[in-house]
C-alpha positions as CSV (number, residue, x, y, z in Angstrom):
1,X,139.1,87.2,105.3
2,X,137.3,86.8,108.7
3,X,135.1,84.4,110.5
4,X,133.6,85.0,113.9
5,X,130.7,85.0,116.3
6,X,129.5,86.9,119.3
7,X,127.6,86.4,122.6
8,X,125.3,89.0,124.1
9,X,125.1,89.2,127.9
10,X,122.8,91.0,130.3
11,X,122.8,90.8,134.1
12,X,119.8,88.7,135.2
13,X,117.8,91.2,137.2
14,X,115.0,93.8,137.0
15,X,114.1,95.3,133.7
16,X,115.9,98.5,132.8
17,X,114.0,101.7,133.4
18,X,112.4,103.7,130.6
19,X,114.9,106.5,131.4
20,X,117.9,104.3,130.7
21,X,116.3,102.9,127.5
22,X,115.9,106.5,126.2
23,X,119.6,107.1,126.9
24,X,120.5,103.9,124.9
25,X,118.2,104.9,122.0
26,X,119.8,108.4,121.9
27,X,123.3,106.9,121.9
28,X,122.4,104.6,119.0
29,X,121.0,107.6,117.0
30,X,124.2,109.5,117.6
31,X,126.3,106.5,116.5
32,X,124.2,106.2,113.3
33,X,124.5,110.0,112.6
34,X,128.1,110.6,113.3
35,X,129.7,107.1,113.1
36,X,131.3,104.8,115.7
37,X,134.9,105.3,114.6
38,X,137.2,108.3,114.6
39,X,138.3,107.7,111.0
40,X,141.0,110.4,111.2
41,X,142.8,108.4,113.9
42,X,144.7,105.5,112.4
43,X,146.9,103.9,115.1
44,X,150.0,102.2,113.7
45,X,151.9,99.5,115.7
46,X,155.2,98.0,114.5
47,X,155.7,94.8,116.4
48,X,159.2,94.2,117.6
49,X,161.8,91.8,116.1
50,X,163.5,91.5,119.5
51,X,162.3,92.5,122.9
52,X,162.6,92.1,126.6
53,X,160.0,90.6,128.8
54,X,159.1,91.3,132.4
55,X,157.5,88.5,134.4
56,X,154.4,89.6,136.2
57,X,154.4,88.4,139.9
58,X,151.6,86.0,140.7
59,X,151.0,87.8,144.0
60,X,149.6,90.9,142.2
61,X,147.1,88.9,140.2
62,X,144.7,88.1,143.1
63,X,141.1,88.3,144.3
64,X,139.2,88.0,147.6
65,X,137.1,85.0,148.7
66,X,135.7,85.3,152.2
67,X,135.3,82.7,154.8
68,X,131.6,83.7,155.4
69,X,130.7,82.5,151.9
70,X,128.9,79.3,151.3
71,X,131.3,76.6,150.1
72,X,128.8,76.1,147.2
73,X,129.7,79.5,145.9
74,X,133.1,78.2,144.9
75,X,132.8,74.5,144.5
76,X,129.9,74.4,142.1
77,X,130.7,73.0,138.6
78,X,130.3,76.3,136.8
79,X,132.7,78.2,139.0
80,X,135.3,75.4,139.0
81,X,135.2,75.7,135.2
82,X,135.3,79.5,134.9
83,X,137.7,80.3,137.7
84,X,140.9,78.8,136.2
85,X,140.3,80.8,133.0
86,X,141.1,84.0,134.9
87,X,144.7,82.9,135.4
88,X,144.9,84.4,138.9
89,X,147.8,84.0,141.2
90,X,146.5,84.5,144.7
91,X,143.4,84.2,146.9
92,X,143.0,86.4,149.9
93,X,141.5,84.6,152.9
94,X,139.6,84.8,155.2
95,X,138.3,88.2,154.2
96,X,137.7,91.7,155.4
97,X,136.8,93.3,158.7
98,X,135.0,90.3,160.2
99,X,138.3,88.4,159.8
100,X,139.9,90.6,162.5
101,X,138.3,88.2,165.0
102,X,138.0,85.1,162.8
103,X,138.6,81.8,164.6
104,X,139.9,79.5,162.0
105,X,140.0,76.4,164.3
106,X,136.4,76.9,165.4
107,X,135.1,77.4,161.9
108,X,136.6,74.1,160.7
109,X,133.6,72.4,162.1
110,X,131.4,74.4,159.8
111,X,132.0,72.5,156.5
112,X,129.2,74.3,154.7
113,X,131.3,77.5,154.8
114,X,134.4,78.4,152.9
115,X,136.6,77.7,156.0
116,X,140.3,77.4,156.0
117,X,140.3,73.7,155.1
118,X,138.0,74.3,152.1
119,X,140.1,77.3,151.1
120,X,143.3,75.3,151.1
121,X,141.8,72.5,149.0
122,X,140.3,75.1,146.6
123,X,143.6,77.0,146.3
124,X,145.5,73.8,145.6
125,X,143.0,72.7,143.0
126,X,143.1,76.0,141.3
127,X,146.9,76.4,141.7
128,X,146.7,79.7,143.4
129,X,148.6,80.9,146.5
130,X,146.8,82.0,149.7
131,X,147.3,85.5,151.0
132,X,146.3,85.3,154.7
133,X,144.7,88.1,156.6
134,X,145.5,87.4,160.3
135,X,142.9,87.9,163.1
136,X,144.8,90.8,164.7
137,X,141.7,91.7,166.7
138,X,141.9,88.7,169.2
139,X,145.2,86.8,168.5
140,X,148.4,86.6,170.5
141,X,151.9,86.7,169.2
142,X,152.3,83.0,170.1
143,X,149.1,82.0,168.2
144,X,150.2,84.0,165.2
145,X,153.6,82.4,165.0
146,X,152.1,78.9,165.6
147,X,149.7,79.5,162.6
148,X,152.7,80.3,160.4
149,X,154.4,77.1,161.5
150,X,151.3,75.0,160.9
151,X,151.1,76.4,157.4
152,X,154.7,76.5,156.4
153,X,156.9,74.2,158.6
154,X,158.4,71.0,157.2
155,X,158.7,69.5,160.7
156,X,156.9,66.2,161.2
157,X,155.0,67.7,164.2
158,X,153.3,70.3,162.0
159,X,152.8,67.8,159.2
160,X,150.6,65.9,161.6
161,X,148.8,69.1,162.5
162,X,148.1,69.9,158.9
163,X,146.8,66.3,158.3
164,X,144.5,66.6,161.4
165,X,143.2,70.1,160.6
166,X,143.2,70.2,156.8
167,X,143.7,66.7,155.4
168,X,147.0,67.6,153.8
169,X,150.6,67.0,154.9
170,X,152.7,69.1,152.6
171,X,153.4,72.7,153.6
172,X,150.8,75.2,152.4
173,X,153.6,77.8,152.0
174,X,151.7,81.0,152.7
175,X,154.2,83.8,151.9
176,X,152.0,87.0,152.2
177,X,150.4,87.8,155.6
178,X,148.4,90.9,156.7
179,X,148.1,92.0,160.3
180,X,144.5,93.2,160.5
181,X,142.0,94.8,158.1
182,X,141.1,98.5,158.0
183,X,141.6,99.0,161.7
184,X,142.3,102.6,161.1
185,X,139.6,103.2,158.6
186,X,136.6,102.0,160.5
187,X,135.3,102.5,164.1
188,X,134.7,98.7,164.3
189,X,135.2,97.7,168.0
190,X,133.0,94.7,167.5
191,X,135.7,93.0,165.4
192,X,138.8,93.8,167.4
193,X,140.2,94.6,170.9
194,X,141.2,98.0,169.4
195,X,139.9,100.1,166.6
196,X,140.6,103.5,165.0
197,X,138.9,105.6,162.4
198,X,137.2,108.9,161.9
199,X,135.4,108.7,165.3
200,X,137.4,109.6,168.4
201,X,135.1,109.3,171.4
202,X,134.2,106.4,173.7
203,X,130.9,107.2,175.6
204,X,129.9,106.2,179.1
205,X,126.9,107.2,181.2
206,X,125.3,110.5,180.1
207,X,127.7,113.4,180.3
208,X,130.8,111.2,180.6
209,X,133.1,110.2,177.7
210,X,136.7,109.6,176.7
211,X,138.6,111.3,173.9
212,X,140.4,108.5,172.0
213,X,142.1,110.0,168.9
214,X,144.0,108.2,166.2
215,X,147.3,109.2,167.8
216,X,146.5,106.9,170.7
217,X,144.8,104.1,168.7
218,X,147.6,104.0,166.2
219,X,150.3,103.8,168.9
220,X,148.4,101.0,170.7
221,X,148.0,99.2,167.4
222,X,151.8,99.0,166.9
223,X,153.0,98.7,170.5
224,X,150.1,97.0,172.1
225,X,149.0,97.8,175.7
226,X,146.1,97.9,178.1
227,X,142.7,99.1,177.4
228,X,139.3,99.0,179.2
229,X,136.5,97.4,177.1
230,X,134.0,99.7,178.7
231,X,131.3,102.1,177.5
232,X,129.9,102.3,174.0
233,X,130.9,103.8,170.6
234,X,128.9,105.1,167.7
235,X,127.7,102.5,165.2
236,X,130.0,103.4,162.4
237,X,131.1,100.0,161.1
238,X,129.8,97.1,159.1
239,X,127.4,94.9,161.1
240,X,127.4,97.1,164.2
241,X,124.2,97.2,166.2
242,X,123.0,98.6,169.6
243,X,124.3,95.5,171.4
244,X,127.8,95.0,169.8
245,X,128.6,98.7,169.8
246,X,129.1,98.3,173.5
247,X,132.8,97.6,174.2
248,X,131.9,95.2,177.0
249,X,130.3,91.8,176.3
250,X,126.5,91.6,176.5
251,X,124.6,88.3,177.0
252,X,120.9,88.2,176.7
253,X,119.2,85.4,178.7
254,X,117.4,83.4,176.1
255,X,115.6,81.0,178.4
256,X,115.6,81.2,182.2
257,X,115.2,77.4,182.5
258,X,118.1,76.3,180.3
259,X,120.4,79.2,179.9
260,X,123.7,79.4,181.8
261,X,125.1,82.6,183.2
262,X,128.6,82.0,181.7
263,X,129.7,84.9,179.5
264,X,132.6,84.2,177.1
265,X,134.6,87.4,176.5
266,X,135.8,87.6,172.9
267,X,138.6,90.2,173.3
268,X,140.3,88.9,176.4
269,X,142.5,88.1,178.2
270,X,140.7,89.5,181.2
271,X,142.6,91.2,184.0
272,X,141.6,89.3,187.2
273,X,141.1,92.5,189.3
274,X,139.6,94.7,186.6
275,X,136.1,93.4,185.8
276,X,132.8,95.2,186.2
277,X,129.6,93.1,185.9
278,X,126.0,94.4,185.5
279,X,123.0,92.0,185.8
280,X,119.9,93.7,184.4
281,X,116.9,91.9,185.8
282,X,114.4,94.0,183.9
283,X,112.8,92.5,180.8
284,X,114.4,94.1,177.7
285,X,112.7,92.8,174.7
286,X,114.2,93.2,171.2
287,X,111.5,95.7,170.3
288,X,112.2,97.8,173.4
289,X,116.0,97.7,172.8
290,X,115.6,98.8,169.2
291,X,113.4,101.8,170.3
292,X,116.2,103.1,172.5
293,X,119.1,105.4,171.6
294,X,122.6,104.0,172.3
295,X,123.0,106.4,175.2
296,X,119.6,105.5,176.7
297,X,120.4,101.8,176.4
298,X,123.8,102.1,178.1
299,X,122.4,104.3,180.9
300,X,119.6,101.7,181.5
301,X,122.1,98.8,181.9
302,X,124.7,100.7,183.9
303,X,122.3,101.7,186.7
304,X,123.8,101.3,190.3
305,X,121.2,98.7,191.3
306,X,122.4,96.4,188.5
307,X,126.0,96.5,189.6
308,X,127.2,93.1,191.1
309,X,129.5,92.7,194.0
310,X,132.7,90.8,193.4
311,X,131.3,87.8,195.3
312,X,128.5,87.5,192.7
313,X,130.7,86.5,189.8
314,X,133.8,84.3,189.1
315,X,136.4,84.7,186.4
316,X,137.0,81.5,184.6
317,X,140.5,81.3,183.2
318,X,141.2,84.5,181.3
319,X,138.3,84.7,178.9
320,X,135.0,83.9,180.7
321,X,132.9,85.1,183.6
322,X,130.4,83.1,185.6
323,X,127.7,85.1,187.3
324,X,125.9,84.2,190.5
325,X,122.9,86.6,191.0
326,X,120.9,86.7,194.2
327,X,117.7,86.1,192.2
328,X,117.6,84.0,189.0
329,X,117.7,85.9,185.7
330,X,114.7,85.5,183.4
331,X,114.3,85.5,179.7
332,X,115.2,88.8,178.1
333,X,117.3,89.9,181.1
334,X,120.9,91.1,180.3
335,X,124.4,90.6,181.7
336,X,127.0,93.2,180.8
337,X,130.7,92.4,181.5
338,X,133.2,95.2,181.2
339,X,136.9,94.5,181.6
340,X,140.4,95.6,181.2
341,X,142.5,93.7,178.7
342,X,146.0,93.7,177.4
343,X,147.1,92.7,173.9
344,X,150.3,92.6,171.8
345,X,150.8,95.1,169.1
346,X,151.7,94.6,165.4
347,X,155.4,94.9,166.1
348,X,155.4,92.0,168.6
349,X,153.2,89.8,166.4
350,X,155.3,90.5,163.4
351,X,158.5,89.6,165.2
352,X,157.1,86.3,166.4
353,X,155.9,85.4,163.0
354,X,159.2,86.2,161.4
355,X,161.0,84.0,163.9
356,X,158.6,81.2,162.9
357,X,159.5,81.6,159.2
358,X,161.9,84.3,158.1
359,X,161.0,84.0,154.4
360,X,157.4,85.3,154.8
361,X,156.3,88.9,154.0
362,X,154.2,90.7,156.5
363,X,152.1,93.8,155.9
364,X,150.8,96.4,158.4
365,X,147.3,97.6,157.9
366,X,147.8,101.1,159.5
367,X,149.8,103.7,157.7
368,X,152.3,105.0,160.2
369,X,153.5,108.1,158.3
370,X,151.0,110.7,159.7
371,X,150.6,110.0,163.3
372,X,153.7,108.0,164.4
373,X,156.7,108.6,162.2
374,X,159.2,110.9,163.8
375,X,158.6,109.7,167.3
376,X,161.9,108.4,168.6
377,X,160.3,105.3,170.2
378,X,158.4,104.4,167.1
379,X,161.3,105.1,164.7
380,X,163.6,102.8,166.7
381,X,161.0,100.0,166.7
382,X,160.2,100.5,163.0
383,X,163.9,100.0,162.2
384,X,163.8,96.8,164.2
385,X,160.5,95.4,163.0
386,X,159.7,96.9,159.6
387,X,156.8,95.6,157.4
388,X,157.5,94.3,153.9
389,X,154.5,96.2,152.8
390,X,151.9,98.7,154.0
391,X,148.2,97.9,153.2
392,X,145.8,100.1,151.4
393,X,142.3,99.6,150.0
394,X,141.9,102.1,147.1
395,X,138.1,102.1,146.6
396,X,136.7,105.1,144.8
397,X,134.4,107.7,146.4
398,X,133.6,110.0,143.5
399,X,132.7,107.7,140.7
400,X,128.9,108.2,141.1
401,X,129.3,111.9,140.3
402,X,131.4,111.1,137.2
403,X,128.9,108.4,136.2
404,X,125.9,110.6,136.5
405,X,127.5,113.2,134.3
406,X,128.8,110.8,131.6
407,X,132.5,111.0,132.5
408,X,133.2,107.4,131.7
409,X,136.8,107.9,130.5
410,X,137.5,109.8,133.6
411,X,136.5,106.8,135.7
412,X,138.9,104.5,133.9
413,X,141.7,107.0,134.3
414,X,141.4,106.8,138.1
415,X,143.2,103.4,137.9
416,X,146.1,104.9,135.9
417,X,146.3,107.8,138.4
418,X,146.5,105.5,141.3
419,X,149.2,103.4,139.8
420,X,151.4,106.0,138.2
421,X,150.8,109.0,140.5
422,X,149.3,108.4,143.9
423,X,150.9,105.1,144.8
424,X,154.1,106.0,142.9
425,X,154.3,109.0,145.3
426,X,153.7,106.7,148.3
427,X,156.4,104.4,147.1
428,X,158.9,107.2,146.7
429,X,158.1,108.3,150.3
430,X,158.5,104.7,151.6
431,X,161.8,104.4,149.7
432,X,163.0,107.7,151.3
433,X,162.0,106.5,154.8
434,X,163.9,103.2,154.3
435,X,167.0,105.1,153.0
436,X,166.9,107.8,155.7
437,X,166.4,105.4,158.6
438,X,168.7,102.7,157.3
439,X,166.0,100.0,157.4
440,X,167.4,96.7,156.2
441,X,164.6,95.8,153.8
442,X,162.4,97.7,151.4
443,X,158.8,98.7,152.2
444,X,156.4,98.1,149.4
445,X,152.6,98.4,149.0
446,X,149.8,95.9,149.4
447,X,146.5,96.5,147.7
448,X,144.5,93.7,149.3
449,X,141.1,95.1,148.4
450,X,140.1,97.2,145.4
451,X,137.4,97.8,142.9
452,X,135.7,100.5,140.9
453,X,133.3,101.1,143.8
454,X,132.5,99.6,147.2
455,X,128.9,98.6,146.7
456,X,126.6,97.0,149.2
457,X,123.6,94.9,148.4
458,X,122.0,96.6,145.4
459,X,123.0,100.1,146.2
460,X,125.0,100.8,143.1
461,X,124.2,101.8,139.6
462,X,124.0,98.7,137.3
463,X,126.6,100.2,135.0
464,X,129.3,99.2,137.5
465,X,128.5,95.6,136.6
466,X,128.7,96.2,132.9
467,X,131.5,97.3,130.5
468,X,132.5,100.1,132.9
469,X,133.3,97.8,135.7
470,X,135.0,95.3,133.3
471,X,137.3,97.9,131.8
472,X,138.1,99.4,135.2
473,X,139.1,96.0,136.5
474,X,141.4,95.3,133.5
475,X,142.9,98.8,133.6
476,X,143.6,98.6,137.3
477,X,145.4,95.3,136.9
478,X,147.4,96.4,133.8
479,X,148.3,99.8,135.1
480,X,149.9,98.3,138.2
481,X,151.6,95.6,136.1
482,X,153.2,98.5,134.2
483,X,154.0,100.4,137.4
484,X,155.9,97.3,138.6
485,X,157.6,96.9,135.2
486,X,158.7,100.5,135.3
487,X,159.9,100.1,138.9
488,X,157.9,103.0,140.2
489,X,155.8,100.9,142.6
490,X,156.9,97.9,144.7
491,X,153.6,96.1,144.8
492,X,153.8,93.0,146.9
493,X,150.2,91.8,146.7
494,X,147.0,92.9,144.9
495,X,143.6,91.4,145.3
496,X,140.4,92.5,143.5
497,X,137.3,92.6,145.7
498,X,135.7,90.2,145.4
499,X,135.4,86.7,144.0
500,X,131.9,85.3,144.2
501,X,128.7,86.3,146.1
502,X,125.0,85.7,146.0
503,X,122.3,88.3,145.3
504,X,122.5,91.6,143.5
505,X,125.8,92.8,144.9
506,X,127.6,94.6,142.1
507,X,131.3,94.2,142.8
508,X,132.1,90.6,142.3
509,X,133.8,88.5,139.6
510,X,131.0,85.9,139.7
511,X,127.4,85.8,141.0
512,X,125.9,82.6,142.5
513,X,122.3,81.5,142.2
514,X,121.4,79.0,144.9
515,X,118.2,77.8,143.2
516,X,120.3,76.8,140.2
517,X,123.6,76.0,142.0
518,X,125.3,77.9,139.3
519,X,127.8,80.7,139.1
520,X,127.3,83.4,136.4
521,X,130.2,85.3,134.9
522,X,130.3,89.1,134.8
523,X,132.0,91.8,132.7
524,X,134.6,92.0,135.4
525,X,135.4,88.3,135.2
526,X,135.5,88.4,131.4
527,X,137.7,91.4,131.4
528,X,140.1,89.7,133.8
529,X,140.1,86.5,131.7
530,X,140.8,88.4,128.5
531,X,143.5,90.5,130.0
532,X,145.4,87.8,131.9
533,X,145.2,85.4,129.0
534,X,146.5,88.0,126.6
535,X,149.4,89.0,128.8
536,X,150.1,85.4,129.8
537,X,152.1,86.3,132.8
538,X,154.6,88.7,131.1
539,X,154.8,92.2,129.7
540,X,157.0,93.2,126.8
541,X,158.9,96.5,127.2
542,X,157.4,98.5,124.4
543,X,159.5,100.9,122.4
544,X,157.2,103.9,122.2
545,X,158.6,105.0,118.8
546,X,157.0,101.8,117.4
547,X,153.5,103.2,117.9
548,X,152.2,106.2,116.0
549,X,148.9,107.9,115.7
550,X,147.6,107.0,119.2
551,X,145.8,110.3,120.1
552,X,145.6,111.9,123.5
553,X,142.2,112.5,124.9
554,X,141.3,115.1,127.4
555,X,140.5,113.9,130.9
556,X,138.9,116.1,133.6
557,X,141.0,115.2,136.7
558,X,140.6,116.3,140.3
559,X,143.6,118.3,141.7
560,X,144.9,118.8,145.2
561,X,143.0,122.0,145.7
562,X,139.7,120.4,145.4
563,X,139.1,121.7,141.8
564,X,139.5,120.1,138.4
565,X,141.9,120.4,135.6
566,X,142.2,119.0,132.1
567,X,145.0,116.5,131.5
568,X,145.9,114.4,128.4
569,X,146.0,110.6,128.4
570,X,146.5,108.2,125.6
571,X,143.2,107.0,124.1
572,X,144.3,103.4,123.7
573,X,146.3,101.6,126.3
574,X,148.5,99.1,124.5
575,X,150.2,96.1,126.2
576,X,152.2,93.3,124.6
577,X,153.1,89.8,125.7
578,X,154.7,86.6,124.3
579,X,153.1,83.1,124.6
580,X,155.9,80.8,123.5
581,X,153.9,77.6,124.3
582,X,151.1,78.4,121.9
583,X,153.3,80.4,119.5
584,X,151.4,83.6,119.7
585,X,152.5,87.2,120.2
586,X,149.7,88.9,122.1
587,X,148.5,92.5,122.0
588,X,146.0,93.9,124.5
589,X,144.1,97.1,123.5
590,X,142.1,98.9,126.1
591,X,140.3,101.9,124.6
592,X,139.4,104.3,127.3
593,X,137.9,106.8,124.8
594,X,134.1,106.7,125.5
595,X,133.4,108.6,122.3
596,X,135.4,107.0,119.5
597,X,136.6,103.7,118.2
598,X,139.9,103.4,116.3
599,X,141.4,101.6,113.3
600,X,144.6,99.8,114.4
601,X,147.1,98.9,111.7
602,X,149.7,96.3,112.9
603,X,152.9,95.2,111.1
604,X,154.7,92.0,112.1
605,X,158.3,91.3,111.5
606,X,158.8,89.2,108.3
607,X,160.9,86.7,110.3
608,X,157.9,85.6,112.3
609,X,156.1,84.0,109.4
610,X,152.9,85.0,111.1
611,X,149.7,83.9,109.5
612,X,146.6,84.2,111.7
613,X,145.1,86.6,114.3
614,X,142.7,85.4,116.9
615,X,140.6,88.3,118.2
616,X,138.4,88.6,121.2
617,X,136.5,91.8,122.1
618,X,134.6,92.9,125.2
619,X,132.1,95.8,124.5
620,X,129.0,97.0,126.1
621,X,126.4,99.7,126.9
622,X,127.7,102.6,128.9
623,X,124.5,103.1,130.8
624,X,123.6,99.6,131.8
625,X,125.1,96.2,132.7
626,X,124.6,94.8,129.2
627,X,127.9,93.6,127.6
628,X,129.0,91.7,124.6
629,X,131.8,89.3,123.8
630,X,132.8,88.6,120.2
631,X,135.3,86.3,118.6
632,X,136.9,86.6,115.2
633,X,139.8,85.2,113.2
634,X,141.6,87.0,110.4
635,X,144.4,86.0,108.1
636,X,147.6,88.1,107.8
637,X,148.6,89.4,104.4
638,X,152.1,90.7,103.7
639,X,152.9,90.8,107.4
640,X,150.1,93.4,108.0
641,X,146.5,93.4,109.2
642,X,144.0,96.0,110.5
643,X,141.6,95.7,113.4
644,X,138.8,98.1,114.3
645,X,138.2,98.6,118.0
646,X,135.0,100.0,119.5
647,X,134.9,103.0,121.8
648,X,135.2,102.0,125.4
649,X,136.3,98.4,124.7
650,X,138.8,95.7,125.5
651,X,140.4,93.8,122.6
652,X,142.8,90.9,122.7
653,X,144.9,90.0,119.6
654,X,146.7,86.7,119.5
655,X,149.0,86.7,116.5
656,X,150.1,83.2,115.6
657,X,153.7,82.8,114.3
658,X,155.5,79.9,112.7
659,X,159.1,80.8,113.3
660,X,160.7,80.9,116.7
661,X,160.8,84.4,118.2
662,X,163.8,85.1,120.3
663,X,163.6,87.4,123.2
664,X,166.2,88.5,125.8
665,X,166.0,87.0,129.2
666,X,163.4,88.4,131.5
667,X,165.1,91.3,133.1
668,X,165.4,92.1,136.7
669,X,166.1,95.8,137.4
670,X,169.4,96.1,139.3
671,X,169.9,99.0,141.6
672,X,173.5,99.1,140.6
673,X,173.0,99.6,136.9
674,X,172.8,103.4,137.3
675,X,172.2,106.1,139.8
676,X,170.8,109.6,139.5
677,X,171.4,112.6,141.7
678,X,170.4,115.0,143.0
679,X,166.8,113.8,143.6
680,X,164.9,116.1,143.8
681,X,166.7,118.1,141.1
682,X,166.1,121.5,139.5
683,X,168.7,122.4,136.9
684,X,171.1,119.6,136.2
685,X,170.7,115.8,136.6
686,X,173.8,113.6,136.9
687,X,173.6,110.0,135.7
688,X,176.2,107.5,136.7
689,X,176.1,104.1,134.9
690,X,178.3,101.0,135.2
691,X,177.4,99.9,131.6
692,X,180.3,99.7,129.2
693,X,178.3,99.8,126.0
694,X,176.4,102.8,124.7
695,X,173.1,103.6,126.3
696,X,170.2,105.9,125.9
697,X,168.1,108.0,128.4
698,X,164.4,108.5,128.2
699,X,162.4,110.7,130.5
700,X,158.7,110.1,130.7
701,X,155.8,111.8,132.5
702,X,154.0,109.6,135.0
703,X,151.3,109.3,132.3
704,X,153.7,107.7,129.9
705,X,154.4,110.7,127.6
706,X,158.0,110.8,126.3
707,X,159.5,114.1,127.4
708,X,163.3,113.7,126.6
709,X,165.2,111.1,124.6
710,X,169.0,111.2,124.5
711,X,170.7,108.3,122.6
712,X,174.2,106.9,122.0
713,X,175.6,108.0,125.3
714,X,179.1,106.5,125.9
715,X,179.9,108.6,129.1
716,X,179.4,106.7,132.4
717,X,179.1,110.1,134.1
718,X,176.6,112.0,132.1
719,X,175.1,115.4,133.1
720,X,171.7,116.2,131.7
721,X,170.2,119.8,131.7
722,X,166.6,119.7,133.0
723,X,166.0,123.4,133.7
724,X,163.4,123.4,130.9
725,X,161.2,120.8,132.5
726,X,158.3,121.7,134.7
727,X,158.1,120.9,138.3
728,X,156.7,117.5,139.0
729,X,157.3,113.7,139.0
730,X,159.0,112.0,136.1
731,X,160.3,108.5,135.2
732,X,164.0,108.2,134.1
733,X,164.8,105.0,132.1
734,X,168.1,103.7,130.8
735,X,168.1,101.6,127.6
736,X,170.8,99.5,126.1
737,X,170.3,97.9,122.6
738,X,166.6,99.0,123.0
739,X,166.3,96.9,126.2
740,X,165.2,98.6,129.4
741,X,167.9,98.0,132.0
742,X,166.7,100.3,134.8
743,X,164.1,102.8,135.9
744,X,164.1,105.5,138.5
745,X,161.5,108.0,139.7
746,X,162.7,111.7,139.6
747,X,161.2,114.8,141.2
748,X,161.9,118.1,139.6
749,X,161.4,121.1,141.9
């Protein structure tokens, strides 16, 4: 017996092309001819009578909302209604690269933007925590520490500060802090006193340049130091233009009658005896400037006749220069100020912030393993000033190729590979560094921006905003939830990019229309809502023997040699959770098979006295942004029921029960429960356990396939032959009474 209804959604935008319509018609014909479901694949799930739950940290259920956004994006009624449904835990603020030089105090006067005050009030209203991205590009160690105190201190002095700045007195309690954004990924000198990236040259006058490789910029990032803001760099970052790609500060005279010749330097402090000022008294219109190459523009400004003597300018404090030219400057003349500056590094800023509040967690935005680790000076300082996490932004670069060739399942698998392979490998390396160097605290991972694809304004295929983007978002979240549950990744913070934006930008949870003052949901927001509501903040440790018939599908995966290989991955990703408030046992089914749907047979324990299943499905068209949400309710007969799930879909099952379900306490993996050695291993693995009762050992591949299962072990010092296992990475788990009590990552050589 079933009752239900559905809603059909299409992204409001241009009509789909005839080419895409032909693809859709062809897909429908194939479905009619061959059928939607793989009738030979009956997946059977026996739900558990007893189980162990793992609490999902709120800090890994986050999203980004940038300070440059209009406050209307977030505070309109539709968004205030939809946002809480996502059950998110964190909000990253103030945003991406521009935030490297974000002045939160100055922006408080701009109430039309999502400034810090507005962000605090929104976060408190939505009951989410703020993950703060610090303006590494122009802050000092003292300013950083003072911001921590303003946000977190209970002292009356800072209560008054909060009341003055934000209209609140209670501590904001920001626990997760980032020092900078993508400073090694982009050559963005217009946002920071220092930048790194793929480019390595600072240019001066024609024929003169400075080689400035990552080895130098990475060291300066961590240790700080002196640098000349002089010359120009290639426009390789977001928002760079021919003016701000000059490392010095340029001021165009807007009006010779009213304009002052005071130049505020953004990336000071200025060294008093290390300033060069050029006053270009030629008319440089916007059209003329735009017609020049970067080299020609700099050569024009840096001509000897434009160089001022030291008596023609005055340094005001440590961040401004006042110019006195012999003849008044006119409209469209230029002043260029080049200067030496000195800034603190990430180590010094981190130490000051930790002194302000030792309970916070700080992440470094530059991975130190390649260019710095092994240097005696760096290693010594890393031991003294370690991060709690290292930041990464795992956007995908190769999804367009897969999309154009119809490899939809492969795109979803990327999220699993990142969680269970790539970042699991990174975590193992960080763990090894911590152990080898004797660092006092663990180093985890922070994924403060991620999505299926980094899309600019309208430059992505609309499929990314449909079921493909929705399923990728849900799979990314859940794969990392599982990686945390299995203790193979220490994920400290995770923020989807991004929350809400205006226009046809394809990578946001919500889209805002100013003419309607309304926010529209997307497949990504619906997938997040369905997923987080189904999992309800916890994951149940699933006994893999309770699931049968879940087939492996072939995935074409890129390998380290630049080629491709076929691997196997479970067609349906199955997650379980308990909602003791609403008396539902929840099952989330993510079908990554882009060809077949499946029939799912579920059996509930008799003791539950279960009666009803509430079903929600997210489906859609693979080749467009059209998606569909359907709701249904079925009655349970004889403790069994069957649900058919579509190919490439997300399904939530909420099974209502009448009897109290007892679960064990939420476990916390204890490093002392068991140890394994050697690691890496090749022939024999030794397992030492402090458990007194019998236990079992399970060895899984990183894709979740059970490789070995040894039960009823009563020997605290057990030796396991592994010479028949292939070289690679595996997960070793110890179970007692069917409850997971520990998990370790194992490398077999």
